[in-house]
KEDO-374456 format. One line per 2 residues: number of its first residue (from 0); their letters; for each residue x, y, z of N, C-alpha, C. Coordinates in steps of 0.001 Angstrom, whole numbers, plus 500000, padded with zeros to 6 digits. Example, Ala and Ser with C-alpha at 12.3 -4.5 7.8 and 13.67 -1.06 7.14 Angstrom:
2
0) as) 513190:494310:507800:512300:495500:507800:513200:496700:507800; 512850:497750:507080:513670:498940:507140:512900:500030:507870
% end
This chain:
337
0) mn) 841877:796555:250170:840567:795882:250039:840628:794538:249301; 840227:793488:249830:840323:792250:249069:839270:792197:247918
2) ie) 839549:791226:247004:838663:791184:245808:837254:790865:246173; 837017:790099:247285:835692:789765:247725:834879:791015:248069
4) se) 835656:791924:248835:834962:793210:249231:834722:794081:248052; 835594:794076:247069:835453:794901:245904:834149:794501:245158
6) it) 834042:793131:244924:832845:792697:244237:831564:792866:245049; 831738:792777:246447:830582:793034:247324:830146:794514:247187
8) ql) 831139:795368:247129:830716:796816:247010:830122:797066:245574; 830671:796539:244549:830122:796710:243273:828654:796338:243187
10) rl) 828435:795087:243627:826992:794559:243592:826071:795379:244452; 826556:795780:245673:825532:796556:246474:825340:798039:245872
12) ld) 826347:798525:245223:826188:799866:244636:825219:799773:243354; 825439:798685:242695:824532:798430:241505:823151:798281:241950
14) sq) 822938:797603:243089:821598:797463:243661:821038:798804:244042; 821878:799572:244651:821264:800910:245123:821017:801779:243928
16) lr) 821695:801714:242900:821397:802431:241700:819997:802143:241189; 819709:800814:241055:818390:800341:240653:817333:800842:241572
18) in) 817516:800759:242954:816594:801203:243973:816358:802698:243779; 817496:803494:243580:817349:804921:243389:816482:805262:242141
20) gw) 816687:804502:241042:815918:804734:239886:814393:804450:240043; 814192:803285:240778:812800:803005:241119:812164:804030:242053
22) se) 812929:804522:242953:812456:805475:244001:812014:806739:243273; 812759:807199:242222:812355:808397:241465:811018:808153:240728
24) qa) 810756:806973:240235:809423:806714:239627:808344:806689:240654; 808698:806008:241852:807746:805981:242893:807346:807371:243483
26) aa) 808323:808280:243621:808041:809570:243985:807019:810300:243060; 807299:810261:241815:806387:810821:240796:804963:810237:240950
28) ei) 804882:808848:241099:803591:808235:241200:802832:808717:242413; 803577:808898:243541:802961:809267:244858:802369:810668:244592
30) fr) 803032:811493:243905:802525:812870:243734:801259:812778:242822; 801287:811960:241848:800058:811831:240959:798924:811398:241761
32) ry) 799106:810464:242655:797996:810009:243527:797557:811075:244472; 798531:811802:244944:798180:812948:245850:797356:814015:245164
34) ra) 797849:814424:243945:797217:815318:243107:795731:815117:242761; 795495:813850:242668:794095:813486:242311:793052:813864:243324
36) vv) 793509:813952:244613:792462:814146:245710:792492:815656:246157; 793511:816491:245697:793644:817794:246094:792453:818566:245865
38) gk) 791947:818566:244590:790810:819388:244175:789537:819088:244898; 789283:817871:245165:788091:817494:245958:788141:818127:247328
40) lt) 789281:818039:248044:789387:818510:249329:789378:820072:249475; 790053:820756:248466:790235:822151:248584:788885:822847:248421
42) de) 787866:822255:247842:786575:822778:247736:785905:822969:249078; 786423:822348:250064:785808:822317:251428:786367:823442:252298
44) ig) 787365:824249:251811:788052:825153:252719:787219:826458:252770; 786849:826723:253978:786132:827972:254215:786899:828904:255181
46) de) 787739:828351:256037:788474:829074:257058:789686:828350:257369; 790530:828890:258310:791871:828245:258553:791671:826907:259256
48) td) 790608:826691:259989:790315:825371:260625:790165:824370:259489; 789382:824681:258465:789117:823792:257357:790423:823494:256693
50) le) 791221:824536:256516:792533:824332:255803:793384:823304:256499; 793504:823354:257843:794201:822359:258634:793649:821027:258589
52) rv) 792335:821001:258547:791667:819697:258345:791950:819094:257008; 791968:819851:255999:792339:819376:254636:793694:818940:254565
54) is) 794621:819801:255119:796061:819314:255054:796264:818028:255820; 795586:817932:256988:795633:816647:257760:795160:815438:256980
56) gl) 793975:815692:256197:793454:814561:255349:794466:814225:254210; 795032:815194:253622:795958:814985:252570:797151:814189:253044
58) sa) 797629:814643:254300:798766:813957:254840:798466:812442:255120; 797360:812226:255659:796949:810801:255979:796818:810025:254780
60) qt) 796157:810566:253684:796046:809721:252459:797349:809489:251724; 798302:810556:251851:799586:810437:251140:800555:809563:251863
62) av) 800384:809512:253243:801181:808568:254007:801101:807121:253547; 799964:806751:252978:799828:805330:252617:800721:804901:251467
64) pv) 800696:805691:250291:801657:805294:249234:803072:805527:249631; 803379:806469:250535:804799:806663:251002:805219:805462:251788
66) se) 804305:804996:252616:804709:803817:253444:804840:802572:252539; 804055:802520:251500:804086:801420:250563:805509:801408:249825
68) af) 805891:802683:249492:807225:802780:248751:808337:802438:249721; 808185:802837:251014:809144:802496:252058:809292:801023:252259
70) aa) 808209:800264:252234:808197:798818:252383:808807:798193:251116; 808480:798631:250027:809056:798078:248761:810627:798213:248642
72) ag) 810996:799457:249013:812455:799726:248984:813170:798952:250079; 812611:798820:251234:813200:797910:252276:813340:796504:251820
74) sa) 812271:795946:251286:812264:794563:250775:813299:794364:249789; 813301:795248:248734:814215:795083:247627:815735:795139:248076
76) sl) 815896:796147:248951:817350:796163:249459:817734:795075:250301; 816743:794497:251149:817136:793359:251871:817341:792078:251024
78) ad) 816529:791934:249975:816723:790824:249135:818069:790858:248333; 818438:792128:247868:819605:792234:247061:820890:792082:248045
80) as) 820769:792674:249250:822029:792552:250126:822124:791089:250605; 820962:790460:250792:821085:788997:251236:821750:788204:250144
82) av) 821470:788421:248963:822034:787675:247781:823525:787957:247729; 823879:789239:247985:825373:789595:247909:826136:789006:249077
84) ls) 825701:789088:250306:826412:788596:251439:826348:787082:251612; 825430:786478:250895:825364:785007:250986:825995:784394:249790
86) wd) 826576:785243:248892:827234:784867:247660:826231:783928:246821; 825024:784512:246738:823881:783870:245890:823522:782555:246534
88) gn) 823579:782401:247894:823221:781227:248544:824369:780151:248647; 825533:780492:248195:826688:779569:248317:827262:779509:249626
90) yk) 827113:780495:250511:827723:780506:251799:826606:780086:252783; 826852:778857:253330:825810:778262:254068:825635:778813:255496
92) gf) 826607:779552:255897:826669:780145:257246:825892:781489:257318; 825393:781897:256204:824757:783215:256219:823462:783216:256994
94) rp) 823172:784189:257736:821966:784331:258577:821041:785328:257999; 819926:784862:257397:818946:785871:256812:818132:786724:257864
96) va) 817604:787802:257361:816713:788614:258215:815272:788555:257578; 814306:788275:258361:812916:788182:257824:812139:789541:258189
98) ls) 811754:790249:257143:810990:791468:257434:809837:791465:256318; 808611:791433:256853:807569:791376:255828:807210:792764:255290
100) kq) 806611:792908:254198:806212:794234:253689:805291:794903:254718; 804428:794123:255293:803482:794719:256403:804248:795307:257552
102) ql) 805377:794661:257964:806077:795164:259024:806853:796440:258645; 807355:796447:257406:808048:797614:256946:807052:798809:256803
104) qg) 805906:798556:256226:804938:799593:256084:804476:800135:257403; 804329:799344:258399:804004:799759:259697:805109:800616:260366
106) la) 806322:800180:260139:807525:800959:260569:807538:802330:259967; 807185:802385:258658:807216:803702:258053:806230:804719:258677
108) mt) 805068:804159:259075:804082:804995:259640:804439:805495:261071; 805177:804614:261810:805455:804936:263252:806819:805435:263536
110) er) 807766:805208:262629:809130:805562:262952:809305:807067:263017; 809939:807604:263934:810180:809025:264082:811506:809457:263418
112) in) 811452:810055:262327:812779:810498:261635:812890:812011:261890; 814087:812358:262468:814293:813749:262899:813238:814112:263824
114) gq) 812705:813321:264605:811716:813680:265702:810341:813641:265330; 810002:813405:264030:808665:813454:263558:808195:812171:262816
116) al) 806939:811783:263036:806242:810738:262336:806088:811166:260898; 805701:810193:259969:805452:810415:258623:804415:811437:258349
118) ta) 803279:811340:259025:802176:812255:258758:802545:813670:259062; 803335:813835:260152:803828:815211:260531:804713:815827:259487
120) hl) 805587:815000:258954:806519:815335:257901:805697:815850:256669; 804710:815036:256407:803895:815372:255255:803012:816598:255417
122) sd) 802524:816838:256655:801784:818036:256984:802695:819253:256712; 803971:819095:257156:804858:820275:256843:805161:820466:255335
124) ai) 805292:819308:254611:805699:819405:253226:804497:819897:252448; 803286:819448:252770:802116:819881:252002:801647:821270:252417
126) gk) 801668:821565:253666:801029:822832:254085:801855:824079:254142; 803139:823930:253920:804012:825105:254125:803606:826231:253243
128) ea) 803505:825989:252016:803120:827027:251065:801828:827652:251346; 800822:826764:251558:799441:827261:251846:799396:828125:253126
130) rr) 800083:827712:254154:800148:828449:255326:800801:829859:255083; 801857:829878:254274:802539:831124:253938:801577:832096:253257
132) li) 800719:831501:252372:799665:832354:251636:798746:832945:252609; 798282:832147:253610:797335:832644:254558:797963:833789:255392
134) td) 799238:833613:255730:799932:834689:256542:799960:835970:255691; 800351:835889:254415:800343:836945:253525:798975:837655:253386
136) ar) 797935:836721:253253:796633:837238:253007:796134:838094:254237; 796523:837642:255374:796061:838502:256649:796693:839850:256521
138) ie) 797961:839902:256087:798581:841266:255997:797841:842105:254967; 797424:841489:253832:796852:842242:252799:795275:842357:253030
140) gk) 794768:841839:254140:793374:842038:254379:792492:841181:253601; 792980:840066:253007:792187:839123:252212:791501:838050:253160
142) gi) 790338:837611:252578:789727:836565:253280:790024:835188:252674; 790002:834173:253450:790374:832849:252930:789498:832312:251875
144) rs) 788147:832682:251933:787268:832225:250877:787494:832715:249545; 788200:833932:249469:788549:834572:248160:789792:833891:247585
146) mt) 790393:833004:248310:791677:832482:247928:791773:830984:247482; 790513:830596:247078:790395:829130:246706:791420:828719:245707
148) ae) 791521:829482:244586:792479:829134:243447:793882:829126:243904; 794156:830108:244759:795614:830199:245187:795967:829024:246109
150) iy) 794969:828717:246974:795250:827545:247834:795397:826298:247134; 794502:826086:246168:794527:824916:245260:795935:824807:244598
152) da) 796433:825870:244035:797672:825933:243383:798818:825664:244400; 798706:826139:245684:799676:825941:246654:799808:824553:247074
154) lg) 798591:823881:247290:798589:822491:247728:798915:821541:246659; 798713:821925:245391:798988:820961:244407:799999:821361:243420
156) ga) 800787:822430:243694:801711:823031:242800:803176:822512:242923; 804067:823250:242313:805463:822802:242180:806116:822681:243620
158) vs) 805867:823577:244493:806469:823507:245873:806032:822235:246510; 804749:821886:246553:804273:820699:247117:804853:819497:246467
160) rr) 804851:819474:245157:805477:818420:244410:806898:818191:244839; 807639:819230:244846:809077:818984:245224:809206:818535:246707
162) ni) 808310:818984:247575:808469:818650:248994:808068:817170:249172; 806978:816705:248459:806470:815432:248633:807428:814400:247985
164) et) 808021:814726:246866:808968:813798:246180:810291:813724:246985; 810675:814850:247588:811882:814747:248410:811696:813875:249676
166) ls) 810485:814007:250260:810154:813294:251371:810067:811731:250993; 809442:811528:249927:809376:810095:249450:810803:809471:249127
168) rt) 811605:810251:248479:812889:809725:248150:813712:809450:249477; 813550:810373:250456:814272:810281:251773:813731:809080:252436
170) yt) 812457:808761:252505:811907:807583:253163:812321:806323:252530; 812482:806238:251222:812850:805035:250523:814375:804793:250892
172) at) 815159:805893:250882:816574:805731:251199:816682:805263:252729; 815828:805806:253580:815935:805361:254958:815543:803824:255109
174) as) 814590:803452:254356:814171:802019:254290:815313:801130:253888; 815945:801428:252856:817012:800678:252203:818152:800557:253293
176) sy) 818578:801713:253866:819564:801700:254823:819219:800968:256132; 817957:800964:256496:817518:800240:257663:817617:798733:257433
178) ar) 817105:798257:256325:817103:796895:256049:818528:796331:255931; 819459:797033:255312:820837:796618:255218:821567:796605:256606
180) el) 821273:797636:257369:821902:797585:258664:821474:796420:259543; 820252:796101:259427:819800:794796:260181:820512:793561:259688
182) ly) 820737:793494:258409:821412:792359:257804:822883:792336:258169; 823503:793597:258215:824949:793599:258533:825115:793148:260032
184) rq) 824232:793593:260923:824353:793141:262282:824143:791675:262495; 823296:791116:261709:822986:789742:261786:824109:788940:261292
186) nd) 824979:789428:260381:826124:788717:259850:827395:789412:260124; 827478:789940:261308:828657:790740:261860:829886:789981:261707
188) di) 829905:788643:261827:831055:787773:261858:831803:787797:260426; 831216:788141:259461:831863:788088:258098:832206:789470:257538
190) ik) 831933:790496:258500:832208:791887:258095:833506:792306:258883; 834362:793008:258114:835622:793578:258763:835391:794984:259070
192) rf) 834943:795697:258144:834838:797165:258248:833647:797685:257342; 833447:798980:257400:832443:799538:256580:832914:800757:255717
194) rl) 832525:800915:254578:832955:801977:253710:831679:802800:253283; 831843:804244:253329:830718:805061:252882:830863:805359:251480
196) na) 829811:805244:250710:829926:805461:249239:828964:806656:248898; 829444:807734:248483:828591:808901:247987:828302:808631:246441
198) tl) 827380:809263:246005:826964:809350:244609:827951:810231:243840; 828624:809724:242708:829477:810616:241983:828563:811364:241008
200) en) 828360:812582:241284:827540:813349:240400:827855:814891:240559; 827892:815660:239464:828181:817000:239527:827081:817703:240267
202) gn) 827309:818945:240756:826371:819617:241458:826483:821209:241142; 825671:821947:241842:825540:823370:241608:825440:824057:242966
204) fr) 826443:824901:243307:826473:825539:244564:825289:826510:244774; 824821:827107:243694:823697:828000:243814:822361:827206:244118
206) tg) 822105:826140:243433:820886:825479:243633:820946:824390:244627; 822194:824041:245050:822279:822955:246030:822119:821517:245466
208) gg) 821934:821425:244122:821686:820092:243529:822973:819364:243383; 822953:818012:243193:824111:817167:243130:824708:816610:244368
210) tc) 825947:816041:244341:826624:815550:245563:826946:816674:246456; 826393:816563:247668:826670:817729:248622:828142:817553:249283
212) pr) 828609:818690:249789:829981:818573:250373:830075:817641:251541; 828961:817438:252339:829076:816519:253531:829331:815098:252983
214) ca) 828513:814737:251962:828646:813315:251395:829979:813195:250622; 830350:814284:249889:831588:814157:249199:832797:814090:250118
216) gl) 832765:814757:251277:833772:814657:252327:833865:813343:252966; 832840:812642:253042:832832:811269:253672:833001:810158:252684
218) dq) 832973:810366:251356:833122:809386:250368:834360:808536:250531; 834152:807241:250583:835231:806249:250684:835962:806230:251996
220) rv) 835342:806932:252979:835909:806783:254320:835536:805489:254965; 836609:804801:255581:836407:803487:256106:836292:803579:257630
222) ys) 835290:802922:258231:835033:802800:259709:835176:801384:260178; 835783:801274:261266:835818:799907:261914:834405:799639:262543
224) kt) 834108:798426:262862:832885:797953:263326:832533:798688:264662; 833552:799081:265397:833309:799831:266640:833224:801309:266573
226) dt) 833673:801925:265419:833445:803274:265215:832055:803824:265174; 831816:804971:265554:830459:805584:265400:830328:806063:264017
228) rp) 829361:805540:263264:829085:805988:261917:827907:806843:261773; 827995:807991:260932:826845:808764:260692:825734:807923:260180
230) pl) 824500:808118:260577:823327:807415:260048:823011:807867:258710; 822603:806938:257858:822226:807270:256528:820626:807107:256388
232) pl) 819962:807956:255690:820554:809172:254804:820917:810255:255745; 822014:811035:255271:822506:812078:256010:821642:813363:255978
234) hp) 820802:813513:254915:819996:814606:254649:818879:814245:253697; 817875:814993:253518:816909:814854:252447:817527:814617:251059
236) nc) 817023:813668:250336:817598:813338:248966:819033:812734:249019; 819506:812373:250219:820802:811765:250291:820682:810322:249638
238) rc) 821787:810048:248866:821830:808737:248109:823069:807846:248506; 823688:808224:249706:824914:807495:250123:824484:806158:250628
240) vw) 825477:805207:250615:825176:803837:250985:826392:803287:251747; 826158:802542:252812:827276:801869:253431:827429:800458:252831
242) tp) 828702:800091:252482:829039:798781:251919:830067:798173:252921; 829889:796884:253196:830917:796251:254050:832105:795676:253342
244) et) 833192:795751:254071:834365:794964:253605:834338:793636:254345; 834378:792565:253515:834135:791270:254100:835342:790428:254250
246) vt) 835245:789287:254874:836303:788284:254946:836503:787654:253494; 837490:786863:253387:837703:786306:252087:836896:785075:251814
248) wk) 836854:784659:250449:836108:783501:250151:836662:782283:250923; 838025:782253:251064:838690:781139:251718:838133:781073:253122
250) el) 838072:782191:253836:837541:782246:255227:836135:781861:255337; 835423:781963:254278:833956:781601:254192:833878:780085:253802
252) gl) 834934:779481:253407:834895:778076:252998:834416:777921:251621; 834544:779002:250726:834073:778894:249362:835233:778738:248426
254) dv) 834961:778114:247322:835957:777991:246227:835482:778747:245005; 835592:779966:245017:835084:780852:243898:836214:781527:243199
256) ee) 836263:781432:241854:837223:782117:241108:837247:783676:241277; 838415:784288:241275:838391:785630:241387:837837:786284:240085
258) mg) 837038:787303:240215:836445:787813:239031:836260:789329:239136; 836383:789931:237983:835971:791336:237788:836845:792308:238630
260) rs) 836602:793590:238470:837168:794640:239211:836080:795679:239468; 836148:796312:240634:835051:797206:240983:835129:798495:240239
262) yr) 834072:799042:239889:834009:800434:239350:832929:801156:239826; 832843:802465:239731:831705:803283:240222:831062:804179:239162
264) pw) 829786:804059:239104:829183:804916:238130:829238:806415:238467; 829217:807308:237467:829132:808749:237747:828159:809314:236669
266) ae) 827681:810486:236955:826702:811113:236103:826993:812668:236076; 826869:813225:234893:826793:814697:234752:825397:815152:234327
268) ra) 824878:816083:235150:823490:816440:234990:823309:817911:234729; 822339:818269:234102:821967:819705:233830:821225:820148:235095
270) en) 820928:821467:235233:820317:821925:236466:818857:821422:236582; 818297:821021:235456:816972:820447:235635:816954:818997:235944
272) gr) 818119:818392:236178:818239:816881:236538:818422:816105:235386; 818288:816582:234113:818452:815685:232988:819893:815218:232900
274) kl) 820101:813889:232669:821396:813313:232510:822022:813732:231231; 823325:814291:231290:824056:814691:230049:825003:813701:229606
276) ag) 825624:813100:230594:826791:812170:230331:826982:811266:231580; 827661:810193:231287:827959:809224:232409:829035:808251:232094
278) gt) 829449:807488:233024:830512:806557:232823:830883:805896:234047; 832018:805284:234159:832520:804630:235381:833858:805165:235730
280) fe) 834228:805103:237096:835456:805702:237574:835958:804894:238807; 837283:804747:238794:837906:804056:239961:838532:805172:240904
282) gd) 838081:805129:242170:838609:806167:243017:837446:806808:243829; 837762:807880:244704:836845:808420:245527:836293:809708:244881
284) fg) 835281:810426:245547:834709:811605:244994:835764:812693:244805; 836806:812748:245796:837830:813777:245572:838630:813581:244347
286) dw) 838976:812334:243990:839723:811982:242785:838980:812372:241622; 837676:812125:241615:836832:812361:240374:836742:813916:240213
288) wg) 836360:814620:241360:836277:816058:241342:837626:816652:240790; 838772:816166:241234:839943:816756:240841:840312:816652:239385
290) qq) 839624:815732:238691:839826:815719:237188:838978:816695:236383; 838128:817459:237092:837294:818378:236429:838002:819724:236366
292) gk) 837497:820670:235488:838109:821980:235386:837720:822920:236470; 838483:824107:236603:838278:824959:237734:836859:825542:237704
294) aw) 836301:825854:236545:834955:826477:236504:833946:825464:236918; 834126:824114:236615:833219:823112:237060:833392:822959:238628
296) qd) 834620:823003:239114:834849:822754:240455:834209:823968:241318; 834374:825188:240864:833794:826364:241619:832324:826292:241621
298) ks) 831713:825770:240672:830292:825674:240496:829633:824477:241292; 830493:823571:241651:830066:822304:242407:829507:822641:243802
300) tv) 828948:821689:244467:828271:821899:245767:829281:822328:246899; 830568:822032:246694:831444:822514:247740:831609:824038:247789
302) gp) 831328:824697:246689:831385:826203:246590:832797:826580:246253; 832875:827833:245758:834199:828351:245282:835235:828470:246448
304) tr) 834827:828844:247666:835881:828966:248666:836562:827687:249103; 835699:826655:249302:836286:825354:249649:836936:824801:248522
306) aa) 836467:825029:247277:837006:824526:246055:838575:825065:245976; 838764:826368:246210:840067:827007:246247:841009:826439:247273
308) li) 840455:826217:248447:841200:825618:249523:841706:824149:249162; 840826:823361:248465:841218:822039:248034:842301:822093:246978
310) re) 842107:823026:245958:843070:823118:244903:844376:823460:245381; 844423:824342:246487:845701:824844:247070:846339:823814:247971
312) gk) 845636:822736:248069:846242:821703:248947:846160:821928:250426; 845449:822940:250782:845231:823280:252279:844279:822374:253039
314) ig) 843391:821814:252205:842415:820713:252843:842226:819710:251703; 841733:818525:252152:841239:817568:251345:839701:817252:251507
316) fs) 839144:816536:250741:837747:816209:250874:837471:815605:252255; 838296:814778:252688:838097:814132:254013:838103:815152:255128
318) dl) 838647:816330:254933:838701:817376:255976:837360:818140:256099; 836507:818052:255125:835272:818824:255039:834255:818509:256042
320) ve) 834361:817260:256620:833199:816725:257439:833749:816082:258709; 832932:816269:259829:833296:815560:261082:832872:814237:260901
322) ps) 833777:813269:261082:833507:811857:260605:832405:811051:261253; 832261:811286:262636:831320:810441:263350:829898:810985:263186
324) tg) 829588:812255:262826:828297:812804:262751:827978:813138:261349; 828979:813382:260432:828584:813842:259133:828399:815356:259060
326) rl) 828678:816131:260085:828453:817549:260154:829506:818152:259199; 829004:819135:258382:829947:819767:257485:830545:820946:258255
328) yt) 831945:820984:258226:832646:822043:258917:832340:823467:258212; 832299:824444:258992:832140:825816:258375:833496:826236:257732
330) ik) 833418:827145:256820:834693:827663:256210:835535:828253:257320; 835006:828972:258252:835834:829494:259425:836564:828463:260118
332) el) 835887:827322:260361:836498:826205:261077:837607:825609:260129; 837356:825533:258950:838393:824963:257976:839647:825853:257965
334) lk) 839473:827164:257903:840602:828130:257825:841380:828151:259158; 840749:827784:260307:841500:827672:261578:842327:826413:261557
336) g) 842037:825518:260678:842816:824215:260560:842449:823339:261762
% end
């Protein structure tokens, strides 16, 4: 990889880190706005028809701040990637992409992700726990009117918060990826290949937190411009990002001194998400993972069986995932070779 591509990758990853940090704050703010209206609406629930109407109302109201976050993330990602690919305006042949926040917000409301529009995703995220409560209440012979407190807790509690924040983070990641892909297509002539970058972060096999094995298995995989690339985000809460390998400054007609070397940030987190340690690392996820101890590796998101296969040299991280779709191979498939 030439020095231009290394610097491009570094700058785009740095941008994505900032967008990820902002996304976390936005997700928490979206839930605060959601929580403020839960109490008013839950007072209106008298039967299951009322419950569905309340869930629909909450979904519609929550869709607005989620779409605003989608637009903000898309705009920020587009601006950052434009600055990177144009070398801060020095490359005069760069072709910009114009996307207004209104266009992006409209896209968030209408785009079907995994077959569903935003309000449908929110209805699932918000109503799942409340609907489960109603099902259990029927079995116990309870009436819905006697469950006001439980429904209020279900709609405004920890499960709803986790679901809404996951959805918010996934939508902002989708916006960021969407904006960059448009820009990459517009400036296809200066791009040679694409590289998938996963987040270097410890995980937990039991809780599923941290860098998942799908993302770890695809980390630093290079795709030609004609290869089928798995769409990002790969899954809810995915923080992977595509970075392009570009032509040289000389080919762009630029006279820019070579500078810097690329590095990648990593983080060590507790199960509650609190950051314990961090630093930078040169190499892919497999290299980083390999420097950790056996207990750490067995606890990571690849799980103890895959970890043992990797340590024994029977498979590598690149063998964990089907490259064109990002599907994680089962352990049975891995053992068959």
